[in-house]
C-alpha positions as CSV (number, residue, x, y, z in Angstrom):
1,M,221.3,179.5,85.3
2,T,219.5,178.3,88.3
3,I,216.2,179.4,89.2
4,K,216.5,181.2,93.1
5,E,214.6,179.3,96.0
6,I,213.6,180.1,99.5
7,T,212.6,177.1,101.7
8,F,210.7,178.3,104.7
9,S,210.6,176.1,108.1
10,S,207.5,177.8,109.3
11,T,203.9,179.6,108.1
12,E,205.3,182.5,110.9
13,Q,208.3,183.0,108.5
14,F,206.4,182.3,105.3
15,I,203.5,184.9,105.8
16,A,206.4,187.9,107.1
17,H,208.5,187.3,104.2
18,I,205.1,187.7,101.4
19,L,203.9,190.2,102.9
20,P,203.2,193.3,100.7
21,T,204.6,195.4,103.1
22,N,207.9,193.8,102.9
23,P,210.8,196.5,100.9
24,Q,211.2,193.3,98.8
25,W,207.8,193.6,96.1
26,Q,208.1,197.3,96.3
27,P,208.8,198.4,92.9
28,K,211.5,200.6,92.1
29,R,210.5,202.6,89.6
30,I,207.6,205.2,89.5
31,Q,205.8,204.0,86.5
32,D,205.7,200.3,87.6
33,I,202.8,200.8,90.3
34,E,199.4,201.6,88.8
35,P,199.7,198.8,85.9
36,L,200.6,196.1,89.3
37,G,198.0,197.5,91.8
38,G,201.6,198.9,93.4
39,L,204.0,196.4,93.5
40,G,206.6,195.6,90.5
41,W,206.0,191.9,90.9
42,I,203.4,189.2,90.5
43,F,202.8,185.6,92.3
44,R,201.5,182.6,91.3
45,G,200.7,179.8,93.8
46,Q,200.7,176.1,93.0
47,A,200.3,173.2,94.9
48,N,203.1,171.2,94.2
49,S,206.7,172.7,94.2
50,D,207.6,170.0,91.9
51,W,205.2,171.2,88.8
52,S,206.5,173.5,86.0
53,L,204.8,177.0,85.1
54,Q,203.0,175.3,82.6
55,P,199.6,176.2,81.3
56,S,196.3,173.9,81.3
57,A,196.0,174.2,77.7
58,F,199.3,172.4,77.2
59,R,199.1,169.8,79.9
60,A,198.5,166.3,78.8
61,E,196.2,166.6,75.9
62,A,193.7,168.8,77.9
63,L,192.8,169.8,74.3
64,R,191.4,166.9,73.0
65,L,187.8,166.9,73.9
66,Y,187.4,170.1,71.8
67,S,188.9,169.7,68.3
68,N,187.1,166.7,65.8
69,S,190.3,167.5,64.5
70,W,192.9,166.3,67.1
71,I,195.9,164.7,66.3
72,N,198.8,163.1,68.6
73,G,201.9,165.2,68.7
74,G,204.2,164.3,66.3
75,T,208.5,164.6,66.3
76,E,208.9,165.8,62.4
77,G,208.6,169.3,61.4
78,A,205.9,168.8,59.2
79,L,203.9,167.1,61.9
80,H,204.9,169.8,64.2
81,F,203.3,172.4,62.0
82,F,200.2,170.6,61.6
83,Y,199.6,169.3,65.4
84,L,199.9,173.2,66.4
85,T,197.0,174.2,63.7
86,S,195.0,171.8,65.6
87,H,195.9,172.8,69.3
88,L,195.5,176.3,68.1
89,H,191.9,175.3,66.6
90,A,191.3,173.1,69.8
91,E,192.3,176.0,72.4
92,L,189.5,179.0,70.5
93,H,186.8,176.1,70.3
94,A,186.9,175.8,73.8
95,V,187.3,179.3,75.0
96,N,184.2,179.8,72.0
97,T,181.8,176.9,73.3
98,F,182.7,178.2,77.2
99,L,181.3,181.8,75.9
100,K,178.6,180.1,74.2
101,M,177.0,178.0,76.7
102,A,177.5,180.9,78.7
103,D,175.7,183.1,77.2
104,N,173.1,180.9,76.6
105,A,172.4,181.0,80.2
106,G,172.2,184.2,80.7
107,F,175.6,185.3,82.4
108,T,176.9,188.3,80.1
109,T,180.3,187.5,78.7
110,P,182.5,189.1,76.3
111,L,181.7,186.7,73.4
112,S,183.0,188.1,70.2
113,D,182.4,187.5,67.0
114,N,185.8,187.7,66.1
115,L,186.4,183.8,67.5
116,S,183.7,182.2,65.3
117,V,185.2,183.5,62.5
118,L,188.7,182.9,63.7
119,I,187.9,179.2,64.1
120,E,186.5,178.7,60.5
121,R,189.9,179.9,59.1
122,F,191.5,177.3,61.4
123,T,189.2,174.2,60.3
124,A,189.3,175.6,56.6
125,K,193.3,175.4,57.2
126,L,193.7,172.2,58.7
127,K,190.4,170.5,55.9
128,E,193.0,172.3,53.1
129,N,196.1,170.7,54.7
130,S,194.5,166.9,56.0
131,A,198.1,165.3,55.2
132,P,200.5,166.3,57.3
133,W,203.2,166.2,55.3
134,K,202.4,168.7,53.1
135,F,204.2,170.5,55.5
136,N,207.8,169.8,54.4
137,N,209.3,173.1,54.8
138,S,208.0,176.5,56.9
139,S,207.9,178.4,53.4
140,S,204.1,176.7,52.9
141,W,203.2,177.8,56.2
142,D,200.6,180.7,56.7
143,S,202.7,182.3,59.2
144,Q,199.5,184.1,60.6
145,F,199.0,180.3,62.7
146,V,202.5,180.9,64.5
147,S,202.1,184.4,65.2
148,P,203.4,185.4,68.8
149,E,199.7,187.5,68.7
150,F,197.9,184.5,70.3
151,P,195.4,184.7,72.3
152,P,194.3,187.0,69.4
153,K,194.1,190.3,69.9
154,G,191.1,191.7,71.1
155,T,189.9,187.8,72.5
156,E,191.9,188.2,75.9
157,S,189.1,189.1,78.2
158,C,187.7,185.8,76.4
159,F,190.5,183.8,77.4
160,A,190.8,185.9,81.2
161,L,186.9,184.8,81.8
162,A,187.8,181.2,80.3
163,Q,190.9,180.5,82.3
164,H,188.9,181.8,85.4
165,H,185.8,179.3,85.4
166,G,188.6,175.9,84.8
167,M,188.8,176.1,81.3
168,P,192.1,174.5,79.4
169,T,193.6,177.5,77.9
170,R,197.6,178.9,77.4
171,L,196.9,182.0,80.2
172,L,198.9,181.4,83.3
173,D,197.0,183.3,86.1
174,W,199.1,185.5,88.8
175,S,197.9,187.5,91.4
176,S,199.8,191.2,92.2
177,N,199.0,190.2,96.0
178,P,201.2,187.0,97.3
179,L,198.7,186.2,100.2
180,I,196.4,185.3,97.1
181,A,198.2,183.2,95.5
182,A,199.6,181.3,98.6
183,Y,195.8,181.0,99.1
184,F,195.0,179.1,95.9
185,A,198.5,176.2,96.9
186,A,197.4,175.8,100.1
187,K,193.4,175.1,99.4
188,E,194.1,172.9,96.8
189,V,196.4,171.0,99.3
190,W,193.9,170.8,102.3
191,D,190.8,170.4,100.4
192,G,192.2,167.0,99.2
193,R,192.9,167.6,95.9
194,V,196.7,167.4,95.7
195,S,199.3,165.2,97.3
196,S,202.5,167.0,97.9
197,E,205.8,167.3,100.4
198,N,205.6,171.0,99.1
199,M,204.0,173.9,98.1
200,S,205.4,176.9,96.4
201,L,204.5,180.6,95.8
202,W,206.3,181.9,92.4
203,C,207.2,185.1,92.4
204,L,207.6,187.3,88.8
205,N,209.9,190.6,88.9
206,V,207.9,192.3,86.1
207,A,210.9,194.7,85.1
208,N,213.0,192.0,84.9
209,T,211.1,189.7,82.4
210,P,212.1,189.4,79.2
211,K,209.3,191.5,77.4
212,D,210.1,190.3,74.0
213,H,209.0,186.2,75.6
214,V,206.5,187.0,77.7
215,K,203.7,189.2,78.0
216,I,201.6,190.3,80.8
217,I,198.3,190.7,80.2
218,S,195.9,192.7,82.1
219,P,192.7,192.4,80.5
220,P,189.2,195.2,82.2
221,R,188.2,194.1,85.3
222,S,184.7,195.8,85.2
223,S,183.2,192.4,84.0
224,N,185.5,189.6,86.0
225,D,184.2,189.5,89.7
226,Y,186.9,186.7,89.8
227,Q,190.0,188.6,88.3
228,R,188.5,191.9,90.2
229,S,188.8,190.4,93.3
230,Q,192.5,188.3,92.6
231,K,193.6,191.4,91.6
232,G,194.5,189.1,88.4
233,F,196.7,189.0,85.9
234,F,197.8,186.5,82.8
235,T,201.5,185.4,81.2
236,V,201.6,184.2,77.9
237,D,204.6,183.3,76.2
238,M,205.1,184.7,73.0
239,N,207.5,182.6,71.3
240,I,206.1,179.1,72.2
241,N,204.5,178.9,69.0
242,N,207.5,179.2,66.9
243,N,209.2,177.2,69.6
244,F,206.8,174.4,69.3
245,V,208.0,174.1,65.7
246,N,211.5,173.8,66.1
247,S,211.8,171.8,69.0
248,G,208.3,169.9,69.0
249,S,207.7,170.0,72.7
250,F,206.0,173.1,74.9
251,V,208.4,174.5,77.2
252,P,207.4,176.0,80.7
253,L,207.8,179.6,81.2
254,N,210.3,179.3,84.1
255,S,212.8,177.0,82.0
256,V,212.3,180.0,79.2
257,I,213.4,182.2,82.0
258,S,216.1,180.4,83.7
259,N,217.2,180.8,80.1
260,Y,217.0,184.6,80.2
261,E,218.5,185.4,83.6
262,Q,221.7,182.9,82.7
263,D,221.5,185.5,79.5
264,S,220.6,189.1,80.8
265,K,222.5,187.6,84.7
266,K,218.8,189.7,85.7
267,E,216.4,188.1,88.8
268,A,213.1,187.7,87.1
269,L,212.1,184.5,89.2
270,V,211.6,183.2,92.6
271,K,210.3,180.1,94.1
272,L,210.1,180.4,97.5
273,I,208.8,176.8,98.9
274,L,206.6,176.1,101.9
275,P,206.3,172.1,103.7
276,S,202.7,171.2,102.4
277,K,201.8,170.3,106.5
278,F,201.8,173.9,106.9
279,A,198.2,174.0,104.4
280,K,195.6,174.1,107.2
281,E,197.5,177.0,109.7
282,L,198.3,179.1,106.7
283,L,194.5,179.0,105.5
284,R,193.9,179.6,108.7
285,K,195.9,183.0,109.3
286,L,194.8,184.3,105.7
287,Y,191.2,183.6,106.8
288,L,191.7,186.1,109.3
289,M,193.2,188.6,106.8
290,N,189.9,188.4,104.6
291,I,191.1,185.6,102.1
292,T,188.4,183.8,101.7
293,P,186.1,181.7,99.2
294,C,183.8,184.2,99.0
295,D,186.5,187.4,99.2
296,L,188.2,185.9,96.1
297,M,184.8,184.3,94.2
298,P,181.9,186.5,94.9
299,T,179.4,184.6,94.3
300,L,176.3,183.5,97.0
301,D,177.6,179.7,96.1
302,K,180.9,181.0,98.0
303,V,179.1,182.5,100.7
304,R,176.9,179.3,101.4
305,E,180.7,177.1,100.7
306,T,182.5,179.9,103.2
307,Y,180.7,179.2,105.9
308,E,181.4,175.3,105.6
309,Y,185.1,176.2,105.5
310,H,185.2,178.4,108.1
311,Q,183.8,175.5,110.0
312,K,185.7,173.0,108.9
313,L,189.3,175.0,108.7
314,F,188.6,176.2,112.6
315,D,187.3,172.9,113.6
316,K,183.6,174.2,114.3
317,A,184.9,177.0,116.3
318,P,182.9,179.6,117.0
319,L,182.1,182.0,113.9
320,C,184.9,184.9,113.8
321,T,183.7,188.7,114.2
322,K,184.1,188.8,110.5
323,Y,180.3,186.7,110.6
324,Q,179.4,186.7,113.8
325,T,176.3,188.8,114.5
326,F,175.5,190.8,118.0
327,V,172.8,189.3,120.8
328,P,172.5,191.7,123.5
329,K,172.5,190.1,127.2
330,F,169.3,191.0,129.4
């Protein structure tokens, strides 16, 4: 089943459609309200509409720098096991390294001894089975290493913090506010980091999401300013390890959900498309709704950055009311 797509020809149409007040985004069941901040949907913006829903950890060897045991993926089942162990080790090591460096710099983090213990176990497994052909059948493999419980229970906050600060993880960022998600798509285009013909806003209906495939993670927000300000959630594909062992590839989330929709006849994912030429206009409108760098990433550096961002976004127009100081005339 093909994912439903809706293309817009103007910023006004796009914003009118994604406003949280649009009845389309309202939950159908009262039990959906509290966990998702009032909406039955979560949203993810991407600067290129051609991109799949692929977590950063599975993109072009993003984790190679974080493992001394990294190997190239293979096409044989035995090598799949060995590669997956190397990949999981690198995922844990990347997050643990980030948290330790942040802790040494004096930042509060959810650093957990559990991560170090897990890394030691994976390292031992790699050394023990340094020859991948030892894994000639699944019975020789400890099932805990392809368990769907990854990130490991109790480490979700660790992975969430690392993800929000640019570390490669298997989490995908989402927001319960579609306007916030749209900002991140448009900002990458306007900054020049991404060149694309169209941007996209992915909309995930939580009630229709396959619960045995997709886990929605919402770690405590009290210790994560970015997650709290961005009304953030995360998704993780719980079957991706087992699927990799069988196929040798990490299947994007949109493909997983597309197959589920075909079987269940339920609409779980919608893709909204807006031409990238509207990125600046969209950011201007979002700015007036208080969706700015310092509102979404509340640090003093972002306050300064937002001042410069405003000047460029509005072509050095006078500061808007939000930042004006009233000067009486005499």
